[in-house]
PDB file of N, CA, C, O and CB in Angstrom:
ATOM      1  N   SER A   1       0.834  -1.190   0.000  1.00  0.00           N
ATOM      2  CA  SER A   1       0.000   0.000   0.000  1.00  0.00           C
ATOM      3  C   SER A   1       0.872   1.244   0.000  1.00  0.00           C
ATOM      4  O   SER A   1       1.962   1.262   0.572  1.00  0.00           O
ATOM      5  CB  SER A   1      -0.945   0.003   1.209  1.00  0.00           C
ATOM      6  N   ASN A   2       0.377   2.266  -0.643  1.00  0.00           N
ATOM      7  CA  ASN A   2       1.095   3.529  -0.733  1.00  0.00           C
ATOM      8  C   ASN A   2       0.758   4.385   0.483  1.00  0.00           C
ATOM      9  O   ASN A   2      -0.361   4.887   0.587  1.00  0.00           O
ATOM     10  CB  ASN A   2       0.746   4.274  -2.048  1.00  0.00           C
ATOM     11  N   ARG A   3       1.692   4.558   1.392  1.00  0.00           N
ATOM     12  CA  ARG A   3       1.431   5.337   2.607  1.00  0.00           C
ATOM     13  C   ARG A   3       1.330   6.830   2.340  1.00  0.00           C
ATOM     14  O   ARG A   3       0.954   7.588   3.234  1.00  0.00           O
ATOM     15  CB  ARG A   3       2.515   5.084   3.623  1.00  0.00           C
ATOM     16  N   GLY A   4       1.657   7.268   1.131  1.00  0.00           N
ATOM     17  CA  GLY A   4       1.531   8.670   0.769  1.00  0.00           C
ATOM     18  C   GLY A   4       0.171   9.009   0.180  1.00  0.00           C
ATOM     19  O   GLY A   4      -0.118  10.178  -0.077  1.00  0.00           O
ATOM     20  N   ALA A   5      -0.660   8.009  -0.034  1.00  0.00           N
ATOM     21  CA  ALA A   5      -1.977   8.215  -0.645  1.00  0.00           C
ATOM     22  C   ALA A   5      -2.960   8.792   0.369  1.00  0.00           C
ATOM     23  O   ALA A   5      -2.836   8.552   1.570  1.00  0.00           O
ATOM     24  CB  ALA A   5      -2.521   6.892  -1.216  1.00  0.00           C
ATOM     25  N   SER A   6      -3.932   9.549  -0.118  1.00  0.00           N
ATOM     26  CA  SER A   6      -4.952  10.125   0.765  1.00  0.00           C
ATOM     27  C   SER A   6      -5.886   9.058   1.309  1.00  0.00           C
ATOM     28  O   SER A   6      -6.245   9.071   2.486  1.00  0.00           O
ATOM     29  CB  SER A   6      -5.758  11.188   0.025  1.00  0.00           C
ATOM     30  N   VAL A   7      -6.275   8.139   0.443  1.00  0.00           N
ATOM     31  CA  VAL A   7      -7.133   7.028   0.860  1.00  0.00           C
ATOM     32  C   VAL A   7      -6.358   5.758   0.576  1.00  0.00           C
ATOM     33  O   VAL A   7      -5.853   5.563  -0.529  1.00  0.00           O
ATOM     34  CB  VAL A   7      -8.531   7.038   0.114  1.00  0.00           C
ATOM     35  N   ARG A   8      -6.267   4.898   1.574  1.00  0.00           N
ATOM     36  CA  ARG A   8      -5.432   3.713   1.451  1.00  0.00           C
ATOM     37  C   ARG A   8      -6.229   2.470   1.819  1.00  0.00           C
ATOM     38  O   ARG A   8      -6.947   2.452   2.818  1.00  0.00           O
ATOM     39  CB  ARG A   8      -4.184   3.833   2.338  1.00  0.00           C
ATOM     40  N   ILE A   9      -6.094   1.432   0.998  1.00  0.00           N
ATOM     41  CA  ILE A   9      -6.683   0.128   1.296  1.00  0.00           C
ATOM     42  C   ILE A   9      -5.515  -0.850   1.378  1.00  0.00           C
ATOM     43  O   ILE A   9      -4.880  -1.129   0.361  1.00  0.00           O
ATOM     44  CB  ILE A   9      -7.758  -0.315   0.196  1.00  0.00           C
ATOM     45  N   PRO A  10      -5.221  -1.373   2.556  1.00  0.00           N
ATOM     46  CA  PRO A  10      -4.069  -2.265   2.714  1.00  0.00           C
ATOM     47  C   PRO A  10      -4.184  -3.519   1.835  1.00  0.00           C
ATOM     48  O   PRO A  10      -5.287  -3.989   1.554  1.00  0.00           O
ATOM     49  CB  PRO A  10      -3.924  -2.673   4.182  1.00  0.00           C
ATOM     50  N   TRP A  11      -3.037  -4.052   1.406  1.00  0.00           N
ATOM     51  CA  TRP A  11      -3.010  -5.243   0.552  1.00  0.00           C
ATOM     52  C   TRP A  11      -3.682  -6.436   1.221  1.00  0.00           C
ATOM     53  O   TRP A  11      -4.276  -7.269   0.537  1.00  0.00           O
ATOM     54  CB  TRP A  11      -1.573  -5.599   0.190  1.00  0.00           C
ATOM     55  N   GLN A  12      -3.600  -6.528   2.516  1.00  0.00           N
ATOM     56  CA  GLN A  12      -4.167  -7.662   3.251  1.00  0.00           C
ATOM     57  C   GLN A  12      -5.675  -7.772   3.046  1.00  0.00           C
ATOM     58  O   GLN A  12      -6.234  -8.864   3.158  1.00  0.00           O
ATOM     59  CB  GLN A  12      -3.856  -7.531   4.739  1.00  0.00           C
ATOM     60  N   VAL A  13      -6.336  -6.663   2.750  1.00  0.00           N
ATOM     61  CA  VAL A  13      -7.786  -6.660   2.529  1.00  0.00           C
ATOM     62  C   VAL A  13      -8.147  -7.590   1.373  1.00  0.00           C
ATOM     63  O   VAL A  13      -9.109  -8.352   1.469  1.00  0.00           O
ATOM     64  CB  VAL A  13      -8.293  -5.224   2.242  1.00  0.00           C
ATOM     65  N   GLU A  14      -7.393  -7.534   0.295  1.00  0.00           N
ATOM     66  CA  GLU A  14      -7.681  -8.403  -0.859  1.00  0.00           C
ATOM     67  C   GLU A  14      -7.489  -9.874  -0.499  1.00  0.00           C
ATOM     68  O   GLU A  14      -8.297 -10.719  -0.884  1.00  0.00           O
ATOM     69  CB  GLU A  14      -6.776  -8.034  -2.053  1.00  0.00           C
ATOM     70  N   GLN A  15      -6.444 -10.177   0.225  1.00  0.00           N
ATOM     71  CA  GLN A  15      -6.172 -11.567   0.595  1.00  0.00           C
ATOM     72  C   GLN A  15      -7.230 -12.117   1.543  1.00  0.00           C
ATOM     73  O   GLN A  15      -7.673 -13.255   1.392  1.00  0.00           O
ATOM     74  CB  GLN A  15      -4.798 -11.681   1.237  1.00  0.00           C
ATOM     75  N   ASP A  16      -7.633 -11.307   2.521  1.00  0.00           N
ATOM     76  CA  ASP A  16      -8.594 -11.755   3.534  1.00  0.00           C
ATOM     77  C   ASP A  16     -10.047 -11.593   3.099  1.00  0.00           C
ATOM     78  O   ASP A  16     -10.949 -12.148   3.726  1.00  0.00           O
ATOM     79  CB  ASP A  16      -8.372 -10.995   4.814  1.00  0.00           C
ATOM     80  N   GLN A  17     -10.279 -10.827   2.016  1.00  0.00           N
ATOM     81  CA  GLN A  17     -11.633 -10.510   1.550  1.00  0.00           C
ATOM     82  C   GLN A  17     -12.435  -9.748   2.607  1.00  0.00           C
ATOM     83  O   GLN A  17     -13.663  -9.836   2.651  1.00  0.00           O
ATOM     84  CB  GLN A  17     -12.370 -11.793   1.166  1.00  0.00           C
ATOM     85  N   LYS A  18     -11.736  -9.012   3.444  1.00  0.00           N
ATOM     86  CA  LYS A  18     -12.350  -8.144   4.455  1.00  0.00           C
ATOM     87  C   LYS A  18     -11.258  -7.207   4.959  1.00  0.00           C
ATOM     88  O   LYS A  18     -10.071  -7.456   4.753  1.00  0.00           O
ATOM     89  CB  LYS A  18     -12.991  -8.983   5.644  1.00  0.00           C
ATOM     90  N   GLY A  19     -11.661  -6.146   5.609  1.00  0.00           N
ATOM     91  CA  GLY A  19     -10.662  -5.236   6.141  1.00  0.00           C
ATOM     92  C   GLY A  19     -11.190  -3.836   6.333  1.00  0.00           C
ATOM     93  O   GLY A  19     -12.317  -3.645   6.791  1.00  0.00           O
ATOM     94  N   TYR A  20     -10.384  -2.862   5.984  1.00  0.00           N
ATOM     95  CA  TYR A  20     -10.734  -1.475   6.269  1.00  0.00           C
ATOM     96  C   TYR A  20     -10.149  -0.551   5.217  1.00  0.00           C
ATOM     97  O   TYR A  20      -9.287  -0.944   4.431  1.00  0.00           O
ATOM     98  CB  TYR A  20     -10.245  -1.071   7.661  1.00  0.00           C
ATOM     99  N   ILE A  21     -10.629   0.678   5.216  1.00  0.00           N
ATOM    100  CA  ILE A  21     -10.134   1.737   4.344  1.00  0.00           C
ATOM    101  C   ILE A  21      -9.619   2.848   5.250  1.00  0.00           C
ATOM    102  O   ILE A  21     -10.313   3.254   6.182  1.00  0.00           O
ATOM    103  CB  ILE A  21     -11.256   2.261   3.356  1.00  0.00           C
ATOM    104  N   GLU A  22      -8.420   3.340   4.990  1.00  0.00           N
ATOM    105  CA  GLU A  22      -7.863   4.449   5.767  1.00  0.00           C
ATOM    106  C   GLU A  22      -8.047   5.750   5.000  1.00  0.00           C
ATOM    107  O   GLU A  22      -7.652   5.852   3.838  1.00  0.00           O
ATOM    108  CB  GLU A  22      -6.363   4.210   6.083  1.00  0.00           C
ATOM    109  N   ASP A  23      -8.639   6.730   5.641  1.00  0.00           N
ATOM    110  CA  ASP A  23      -8.732   8.084   5.093  1.00  0.00           C
ATOM    111  C   ASP A  23      -7.647   8.883   5.805  1.00  0.00           C
ATOM    112  O   ASP A  23      -7.806   9.232   6.975  1.00  0.00           O
ATOM    113  CB  ASP A  23     -10.189   8.730   5.296  1.00  0.00           C
ATOM    114  N   ARG A  24      -6.556   9.174   5.122  1.00  0.00           N
ATOM    115  CA  ARG A  24      -5.365   9.727   5.757  1.00  0.00           C
ATOM    116  C   ARG A  24      -5.206  11.231   5.578  1.00  0.00           C
ATOM    117  O   ARG A  24      -4.123  11.768   5.810  1.00  0.00           O
ATOM    118  CB  ARG A  24      -4.161   9.044   5.223  1.00  0.00           C
ATOM    119  N   ARG A  25      -6.267  11.916   5.170  1.00  0.00           N
ATOM    120  CA  ARG A  25      -6.147  13.363   4.960  1.00  0.00           C
ATOM    121  C   ARG A  25      -6.064  14.093   6.294  1.00  0.00           C
ATOM    122  O   ARG A  25      -6.763  13.725   7.238  1.00  0.00           O
ATOM    123  CB  ARG A  25      -7.338  13.895   4.138  1.00  0.00           C
ATOM    124  N   PRO A  26      -5.233  15.108   6.392  1.00  0.00           N
ATOM    125  CA  PRO A  26      -5.041  15.798   7.661  1.00  0.00           C
ATOM    126  C   PRO A  26      -6.136  16.808   8.012  1.00  0.00           C
ATOM    127  O   PRO A  26      -6.317  17.119   9.189  1.00  0.00           O
ATOM    128  CB  PRO A  26      -3.735  16.494   7.638  1.00  0.00           C
ATOM    129  N   ASN A  27      -6.866  17.323   7.029  1.00  0.00           N
ATOM    130  CA  ASN A  27      -7.857  18.361   7.321  1.00  0.00           C
ATOM    131  C   ASN A  27      -9.076  17.799   8.039  1.00  0.00           C
ATOM    132  O   ASN A  27      -9.505  16.673   7.789  1.00  0.00           O
ATOM    133  CB  ASN A  27      -8.290  19.047   6.038  1.00  0.00           C
ATOM    134  N   ALA A  28      -9.615  18.606   8.928  1.00  0.00           N
ATOM    135  CA  ALA A  28     -10.801  18.202   9.669  1.00  0.00           C
ATOM    136  C   ALA A  28     -11.979  19.106   9.328  1.00  0.00           C
ATOM    137  O   ALA A  28     -12.945  19.171  10.088  1.00  0.00           O
ATOM    138  CB  ALA A  28     -10.528  18.227  11.176  1.00  0.00           C
ATOM    139  N   ASN A  29     -11.914  19.806   8.196  1.00  0.00           N
ATOM    140  CA  ASN A  29     -12.961  20.766   7.858  1.00  0.00           C
ATOM    141  C   ASN A  29     -14.053  20.158   6.978  1.00  0.00           C
ATOM    142  O   ASN A  29     -14.830  20.891   6.367  1.00  0.00           O
ATOM    143  CB  ASN A  29     -12.352  21.961   7.160  1.00  0.00           C
ATOM    144  N   VAL A  30     -14.120  18.835   6.908  1.00  0.00           N
ATOM    145  CA  VAL A  30     -15.126  18.143   6.112  1.00  0.00           C
ATOM    146  C   VAL A  30     -15.872  17.174   7.021  1.00  0.00           C
ATOM    147  O   VAL A  30     -15.281  16.566   7.913  1.00  0.00           O
ATOM    148  CB  VAL A  30     -14.479  17.395   4.901  1.00  0.00           C
ATOM    149  N   ASP A  31     -17.158  17.037   6.790  1.00  0.00           N
ATOM    150  CA  ASP A  31     -17.961  16.094   7.565  1.00  0.00           C
ATOM    151  C   ASP A  31     -17.472  14.670   7.274  1.00  0.00           C
ATOM    152  O   ASP A  31     -17.577  14.216   6.135  1.00  0.00           O
ATOM    153  CB  ASP A  31     -19.485  16.243   7.228  1.00  0.00           C
ATOM    154  N   PRO A  32     -16.943  13.957   8.270  1.00  0.00           N
ATOM    155  CA  PRO A  32     -16.391  12.623   8.018  1.00  0.00           C
ATOM    156  C   PRO A  32     -17.434  11.626   7.521  1.00  0.00           C
ATOM    157  O   PRO A  32     -17.089  10.682   6.810  1.00  0.00           O
ATOM    158  CB  PRO A  32     -15.754  12.090   9.275  1.00  0.00           C
ATOM    159  N   TYR A  33     -18.692  11.818   7.880  1.00  0.00           N
ATOM    160  CA  TYR A  33     -19.741  10.910   7.419  1.00  0.00           C
ATOM    161  C   TYR A  33     -20.003  11.082   5.927  1.00  0.00           C
ATOM    162  O   TYR A  33     -20.240  10.103   5.219  1.00  0.00           O
ATOM    163  CB  TYR A  33     -21.033  11.143   8.207  1.00  0.00           C
ATOM    164  N   VAL A  34     -19.959  12.315   5.453  1.00  0.00           N
ATOM    165  CA  VAL A  34     -20.149  12.579   4.020  1.00  0.00           C
ATOM    166  C   VAL A  34     -18.984  11.985   3.232  1.00  0.00           C
ATOM    167  O   VAL A  34     -19.193  11.338   2.206  1.00  0.00           O
ATOM    168  CB  VAL A  34     -20.269  14.110   3.746  1.00  0.00           C
ATOM    169  N   VAL A  35     -17.770  12.203   3.706  1.00  0.00           N
ATOM    170  CA  VAL A  35     -16.589  11.685   3.016  1.00  0.00           C
ATOM    171  C   VAL A  35     -16.608  10.157   2.989  1.00  0.00           C
ATOM    172  O   VAL A  35     -16.314   9.552   1.958  1.00  0.00           O
ATOM    173  CB  VAL A  35     -15.302  12.190   3.695  1.00  0.00           C
ATOM    174  N   THR A  36     -16.948   9.541   4.099  1.00  0.00           N
ATOM    175  CA  THR A  36     -17.009   8.079   4.154  1.00  0.00           C
ATOM    176  C   THR A  36     -18.030   7.542   3.172  1.00  0.00           C
ATOM    177  O   THR A  36     -17.770   6.555   2.483  1.00  0.00           O
ATOM    178  CB  THR A  36     -17.345   7.607   5.568  1.00  0.00           C
ATOM    179  N   ARG A  37     -19.183   8.176   3.101  1.00  0.00           N
ATOM    180  CA  ARG A  37     -20.208   7.730   2.152  1.00  0.00           C
ATOM    181  C   ARG A  37     -19.712   7.846   0.712  1.00  0.00           C
ATOM    182  O   ARG A  37     -19.933   6.942  -0.093  1.00  0.00           O
ATOM    183  CB  ARG A  37     -21.498   8.547   2.332  1.00  0.00           C
ATOM    184  N   LEU A  38     -19.051   8.940   0.386  1.00  0.00           N
ATOM    185  CA  LEU A  38     -18.530   9.122  -0.970  1.00  0.00           C
ATOM    186  C   LEU A  38     -17.470   8.069  -1.313  1.00  0.00           C
ATOM    187  O   LEU A  38     -17.456   7.542  -2.425  1.00  0.00           O
ATOM    188  CB  LEU A  38     -17.938  10.528  -1.122  1.00  0.00           C
ATOM    189  N   ILE A  39     -16.600   7.771  -0.374  1.00  0.00           N
ATOM    190  CA  ILE A  39     -15.567   6.760  -0.606  1.00  0.00           C
ATOM    191  C   ILE A  39     -16.207   5.389  -0.829  1.00  0.00           C
ATOM    192  O   ILE A  39     -15.845   4.681  -1.769  1.00  0.00           O
ATOM    193  CB  ILE A  39     -14.581   6.706   0.585  1.00  0.00           C
ATOM    194  N   VAL A  40     -17.153   5.015   0.027  1.00  0.00           N
ATOM    195  CA  VAL A  40     -17.814   3.712  -0.098  1.00  0.00           C
ATOM    196  C   VAL A  40     -18.615   3.639  -1.392  1.00  0.00           C
ATOM    197  O   VAL A  40     -18.574   2.623  -2.086  1.00  0.00           O
ATOM    198  CB  VAL A  40     -18.734   3.451   1.110  1.00  0.00           C
ATOM    199  N   ASP A  41     -19.341   4.702  -1.724  1.00  0.00           N
ATOM    200  CA  ASP A  41     -20.107   4.715  -2.980  1.00  0.00           C
ATOM    201  C   ASP A  41     -19.185   4.549  -4.186  1.00  0.00           C
ATOM    202  O   ASP A  41     -19.511   3.819  -5.123  1.00  0.00           O
ATOM    203  CB  ASP A  41     -20.909   6.026  -3.110  1.00  0.00           C
ATOM    204  N   THR A  42     -18.046   5.217  -4.164  1.00  0.00           N
ATOM    205  CA  THR A  42     -17.094   5.104  -5.269  1.00  0.00           C
ATOM    206  C   THR A  42     -16.572   3.676  -5.397  1.00  0.00           C
ATOM    207  O   THR A  42     -16.499   3.137  -6.502  1.00  0.00           O
ATOM    208  CB  THR A  42     -15.924   6.077  -5.070  1.00  0.00           C
ATOM    209  N   CYS A  43     -16.213   3.068  -4.279  1.00  0.00           N
ATOM    210  CA  CYS A  43     -15.706   1.686  -4.308  1.00  0.00           C
ATOM    211  C   CYS A  43     -16.780   0.716  -4.778  1.00  0.00           C
ATOM    212  O   CYS A  43     -16.503  -0.162  -5.596  1.00  0.00           O
ATOM    213  CB  CYS A  43     -15.199   1.269  -2.918  1.00  0.00           C
ATOM    214  N   CYS A  44     -17.994   0.860  -4.277  1.00  0.00           N
ATOM    215  CA  CYS A  44     -19.079  -0.048  -4.662  1.00  0.00           C
ATOM    216  C   CYS A  44     -19.440   0.101  -6.134  1.00  0.00           C
ATOM    217  O   CYS A  44     -19.702  -0.895  -6.809  1.00  0.00           O
ATOM    218  CB  CYS A  44     -20.312   0.207  -3.799  1.00  0.00           C
ATOM    219  N   THR A  45     -19.456   1.319  -6.633  1.00  0.00           N
ATOM    220  CA  THR A  45     -19.750   1.545  -8.053  1.00  0.00           C
ATOM    221  C   THR A  45     -18.682   0.897  -8.926  1.00  0.00           C
ATOM    222  O   THR A  45     -19.004   0.284  -9.944  1.00  0.00           O
ATOM    223  CB  THR A  45     -19.843   3.057  -8.356  1.00  0.00           C
ATOM    224  N   ALA A  46     -17.426   1.025  -8.542  1.00  0.00           N
ATOM    225  CA  ALA A  46     -16.334   0.418  -9.312  1.00  0.00           C
ATOM    226  C   ALA A  46     -16.449  -1.102  -9.309  1.00  0.00           C
ATOM    227  O   ALA A  46     -16.215  -1.742 -10.334  1.00  0.00           O
ATOM    228  CB  ALA A  46     -14.969   0.845  -8.744  1.00  0.00           C
ATOM    229  N   LEU A  47     -16.806  -1.686  -8.169  1.00  0.00           N
ATOM    230  CA  LEU A  47     -16.967  -3.141  -8.095  1.00  0.00           C
ATOM    231  C   LEU A  47     -18.142  -3.616  -8.938  1.00  0.00           C
ATOM    232  O   LEU A  47     -18.058  -4.654  -9.594  1.00  0.00           O
ATOM    233  CB  LEU A  47     -17.159  -3.581  -6.645  1.00  0.00           C
ATOM    234  N   GLU A  48     -19.234  -2.860  -8.924  1.00  0.00           N
ATOM    235  CA  GLU A  48     -20.398  -3.222  -9.739  1.00  0.00           C
ATOM    236  C   GLU A  48     -20.046  -3.195 -11.222  1.00  0.00           C
ATOM    237  O   GLU A  48     -20.429  -4.093 -11.971  1.00  0.00           O
ATOM    238  CB  GLU A  48     -21.576  -2.270  -9.456  1.00  0.00           C
ATOM    239  N   LYS A  49     -19.321  -2.171 -11.640  1.00  0.00           N
ATOM    240  CA  LYS A  49     -18.925  -2.061 -13.050  1.00  0.00           C
ATOM    241  C   LYS A  49     -17.984  -3.197 -13.451  1.00  0.00           C
ATOM    242  O   LYS A  49     -17.989  -3.635 -14.601  1.00  0.00           O
ATOM    243  CB  LYS A  49     -18.251  -0.703 -13.311  1.00  0.00           C
ATOM    244  N   ALA A  50     -17.183  -3.669 -12.508  1.00  0.00           N
ATOM    245  CA  ALA A  50     -16.249  -4.762 -12.787  1.00  0.00           C
ATOM    246  C   ALA A  50     -16.933  -6.123 -12.680  1.00  0.00           C
ATOM    247  O   ALA A  50     -16.323  -7.152 -12.973  1.00  0.00           O
ATOM    248  CB  ALA A  50     -15.060  -4.699 -11.826  1.00  0.00           C
ATOM    249  N   GLY A  51     -18.202  -6.129 -12.259  1.00  0.00           N
ATOM    250  CA  GLY A  51     -18.943  -7.383 -12.135  1.00  0.00           C
ATOM    251  C   GLY A  51     -18.557  -8.209 -10.927  1.00  0.00           C
ATOM    252  O   GLY A  51     -18.731  -9.428 -10.925  1.00  0.00           O
ATOM    253  N   GLN A  52     -18.035  -7.559  -9.898  1.00  0.00           N
ATOM    254  CA  GLN A  52     -17.593  -8.281  -8.708  1.00  0.00           C
ATOM    255  C   GLN A  52     -18.589  -8.205  -7.564  1.00  0.00           C
ATOM    256  O   GLN A  52     -18.315  -8.709  -6.475  1.00  0.00           O
ATOM    257  CB  GLN A  52     -16.271  -7.747  -8.252  1.00  0.00           C
ATOM    258  N   VAL A  53     -19.732  -7.587  -7.791  1.00  0.00           N
ATOM    259  CA  VAL A  53     -20.745  -7.491  -6.728  1.00  0.00           C
ATOM    260  C   VAL A  53     -22.018  -8.119  -7.223  1.00  0.00           C
ATOM    261  O   VAL A  53     -23.012  -8.154  -6.498  1.00  0.00           O
ATOM    262  CB  VAL A  53     -20.994  -6.016  -6.299  1.00  0.00           C
TER     263      VAL A  53
END
């Protein structure tokens, strides 16, 4: 995983088929619930397009 990335998904997640997503941005001026929803929606949409869901 790239520790310099803003959003990071550790390699172990793919192997275990479960895990977590790290949001590593330093700013606190955004609603974390809105950001989390956007990240999850983006990941789910990408998986649907790839036929993995």
